[in-house]
N, C-alpha and C positions, 0 to 999 in steps of 0.2 A: 619580722620578715624584711629582707632587703627588697627594694623596689626602685624602678626608674621613675623619677618625677618628684615634685615638691609634695611633702607630706602635709596632711591637714593640721598637724600640730606645730607648724613652723610659720614664723613671720619673718621675712627676709632670711637672715642667717641665725636667728635666735630660736633655740629649741625650748619648748615648755616642758619642764620636769614635773614630776608628781609633787604636790604639796606635802610637807612633812607634818605628821601628827606628833606634837611634842608630849613627852611623858615625864619631864623632870630630869632627863639625862642630858649630857653634853654632846654625845656622839649619836649620829643617825645615818641610816642607809639612804643612799641616793638612788632613786628609781625613775624610770620613764615607762609609763604604761605597765607599771607593776613589775618591770624587769630591771635588774641591776644596771646602773649606768655609770660610766667612768668619765668625768669631765676632763678637758684638756689640762686645766689647772684651777687653782682657787680664784685666780684673776679673771677666769672666763665665766665665773658664776656670779649671779646677782639674786639675792633673796631678801624678801621683805617679811619682818616679824612685827606684828602689832602695829602695822602702818609705818614702820621705820626700816629703810633700806639698809641692809648690812653689807658693807663693802670689804673691810679688811680684818674683821674680828673673828675669822674662822680659817681653818686649814682643810685641805682636801687630800685624802690618801685613797687611791683606787676608787671604790664606789662608796666611800664614807666621808661625811663632813663632820668636823669637830669644832665646836664653838669655844672650847676651853673652859667654859663655865656652864653650869646646869641651866637649861632653858625651862622655865616653869611650864607645867602641863596646862596652865590656863592661857598660855600664849597661843597666838594664831599665826600660821604661815599664810601670808596673803598671796605670794607667788614665788616661784623658784624658777629662774631662767638660766640657760646656758648659751653663751655666745659661741656658736660653732664656726667651722672654717669654710663652710659652703652651704648651698641650698639644695643639694641633691644627695640622696643616700645611694651609694654605689657599692655593689658587691665587692668583697675584698679581693676576688680573683680578677676584677676588671671586666667581667663579661656580663651581658644582660641576656637572659633567655626567658621563654614563656613560663618556665617553671618558677622563675623569680618574680613574676608579676602576680601580685596577690589577686584573689578573686574579686571581681568588680572594681579593681583599682583603675582600670582604663575603660572608659565608656565613651560613646559618641558625643555625649554632652560635654566631656572634658577635652575633646579634640576638635578644634575649629581651624578654618583656613588661616585665621590671624595668628594663632599661637603655636602652630606647628610649622617650622621651617627647617630647611636642611641643616642650618647652623645649630639648631637645637637637638638634632638627632646625633648625639655623641657616639652612639653605638650602631653598627650596621643592622638594619632590619632585614631579616632573611626569610622567615617563614611565618605563615599563619596556620592555625589549625582549621579543621573543618567547620568550626563554629565561631571563628574569629580568633582574637588573641586570648588564649585560654590555657592556664597551666595544667588543665586536665586533658589536653588534646592527645588523641591517639594516632593521628596521621597528619602529614603535611599536605595541605591543599594547594597552596600557592608558594612558589619559590622565586625570589629575585636574586640572581647571582651577581658577582662583582663586575661582570661585563654588561650589566643592566638588561639581561635577558630574563623574561618572565616565563615561568613554567606553571601551568595549571594541570594538576595530575601528573606532573613530570618534575622530578627534583634536579635533573641535569639538562636544562633547556639548551637546544642547539640553534635556536633562532630567537629573534626579538620577542616573539610570542609563540610558545610551544604548548599546544593543548593535546592531552592524551586522555582517552576515556575507555573504559572496558565494557560499558553497556551499549545497548542498541539505540539509545536516544540520540537526538541531534547534539553534536559536539560544539557547534558554533552557530549562533543565531543573533541577528540584529534586525529589529523591525520597529516601525513607527506606525501607530494606528491611523495617522492622518496625512503623513508626508508622502509626496509623490516619489521621492527617491529614498527608499528605506535603507539600502545598503550601497556603499560606494567602496569598491576595492580597486586599488591601482598603484602605480608608481610613476614618478615624474622623470625618471632617467630613461636611458635607451635600453634598459634591461627587459627581459621577458617575464610575463606573468605565467607561472607554470602550475599545473594541477597534477597531483600524484594520487594514485590508488595502488594498493598491493605492492608498495615499495618501488614503483616505477612511474616515470612521467607518462601521463595519458593525454594531456592537452596543453597547448601553449598558445599564448597570444603575444605577438611581438609588438615592438614599439610603434609600428605604423598601422596596427589594428588587424593584421592578418592572423587568422586562427588556424592551428594545425592539430590534427588528431592522428595518432599513430606514427607521427614523424616529428622530428625536431627541425626540419628544414622546409622552406617554402617549395612546393612542387611547381607552381606557376607564378611568375613574378607579379602578375596582376590579379591573382586569385585571392579573394577575401577568406574563403574557406578551403583548406587543403586537407583531404582525407587520404590516408594511406593504409594499405593492408599488405602484409608480407605474402610469401608464396603459399601459405596454408590456405585450405579451402574456406569459404565463407562469403559473406556479403558485405560490401563496403558501406552501402547506405540502404536502409529499409524504411518504408512508410506504410502506414496502415490506417484505414478508415473502418469504423464499425458499421458499414453499410454494404449491402450487396447490390443495390441499385446504382444508377449513375452517380458518381461522386468525384469531385476534383481532389487529386492527391497533391499536385503542385501547380501553382499559378505563376505566370511570368508577367511582370509589369515594366513599363518604362514611362517617361513623362507623358506619353499620350494615353496612358491607362493600361488595361489588360491587353496583351498581345498574343497570348497563347496559354495553354494549360495541358496537363497530363491527367486524364480522367479514366477511372476504372468502373467496370460494371461487375456483375456477378462472376463473369468468366473471362472478360477481355480488357485490354488497355487501349485507349485512344490517345494519340498525340496530336493535339489540336492547335491550329494557328487561327488567327482572327479571320472570319469570313462573312460576317453579318452584312447584309445589303445596306444597312444604315451607316456603315462605315465607308462606303464606296461611292464613287461618282465616275462619270465619263465611261460607262460600261459599253463595250463594243464587242459584238459577236461576229463581226465580219472581218476576218484577217486571214492571211495565207500562212497556215501552219506547216503545210507540206514542205514548202521551200526552206523554211527555217529548220525543220527537222532533218532535212537532207544535209544540213551543214554540220550537224553533230557527228562526232567521231568516236563511237564506241570502240573500246580497246580491251585487250587481255594483257595482264601484267601481274607482277608480284611486287609486294612492298619490300624494300631493302631489309627491313627488320625481320621479315618472314619469307626468306628466299625460296622455301619449298612449297609455297601456296600460291597458285595462279587464280586470279579472279577476273570477272568482267566489270568494267566501269568506264569512267571518263577521267581525263586530265583537267583539273579545275580551270586553268586559264583558257583552255580551248572551248570551254562552255560559256565563260563569262560574257562574251560579246553576243551570244545567241540567246541565252536565258540568264541574264545577270542576277536575277533574284535567287537563283539556285546556288550561287557562289558567295562565300564569305572570305574576306581578306583580300590582299593585293598580291600580285605576282612578285616574287623575290623580296618580300618585305622582311625586315629584321627589327628587333627591339632596340632599346637604348644601349644595350650591352653588345649588340652585334649578333645576337642569337636569332635564328630563323623564326619567323612567325608564319606558319604554314597556312595555305589556303584550304578551305573545306568546301564540301558540296552537300546540298540537301536534294537528293535525287527525286524526292516526292514533288519538287517544284517542276519537274519535267512532265508530270502526268497530264496537265492541261494541254500541253503541246501535242502529246501522244494521242489523246482523245480527239482533239480537233483534226489531226491528220487522218485518223481512222475514219472520221465522219466525212472528210473530203474524198478519201479513197472510195468509201462506200457510195458516195454520190456519183463519182465517175463510173464505178462499176455498174450502178443502176442505169446510168445514161447509156452505156455501151450495150447492156442487155436489152434495152428498149428499142434499139435500132433494128 
């Protein structure tokens, strides 16, 4: 059988032929491994008879050697060598396939980092069978194409590593039993890391660390997480706790610690800001709420984007000097690209002023009623 590699019966470029058993004849068959063998010429053969090397006293025709005179049957062939032209047996058609690799001819013990180099791989290595390199393979498990793309379960890989599986098990897994960073996935250029399911892109992380789901574009220039849903009905973001008692769903932090949370109970939702007395100082209950409240300017208006809906509310910058904690942002602010950064209002911050004003009014009413 033809195979890739150096045979066990070769020393350098010398082939060991079968020793001849002499029977008193002058002509004998030349064999190697009991198979007829044709030398290149008589000059490429070296044979020893009874301890004497025979050099020129024979001729070779096809797979027959003729000594010209009878060789006694009592003579012994010490060795029969053939000087070949190379150290590798290569198939006549110039190709190497798994079918031409003999059983057990290639083992891990015969392949080491030191003796396998690209220069020694004369033929392109393209496929492995499901059990390694095996001439009985019935399927291709790994493919390396001419563009150095690797396919596992895919014979025509479309990326550097293309994995395809038909079962429900995990298709890609890297783990380390003790390392703190088991998996590292990324790229060093300005490209995006994209995740696909169902043949479409579902998530993207751009080069500055912004994540997008449902969109390929950043919705807000400063947002780390951008979520988008089209016009179809549904929910953009959902959270769930397996508790019906009071439980935090979302907690908000800054360098000072926790500053707020969203909490649910069996039937309600509470939007909480920090209010613990241990976080406060200089507490004052004596201030004039009515005068400040009278400065507020409740108005009715519609938003430009919703011209048909009139609502009650406030204009943010008109409140900022009276209850500044209720307003976020600066009047007429823009970002680095000149886009507006709009002010917002948390109208719940007006409640303390409203309550204090009601208390002051109630006190005045009580005073008038007592006169």
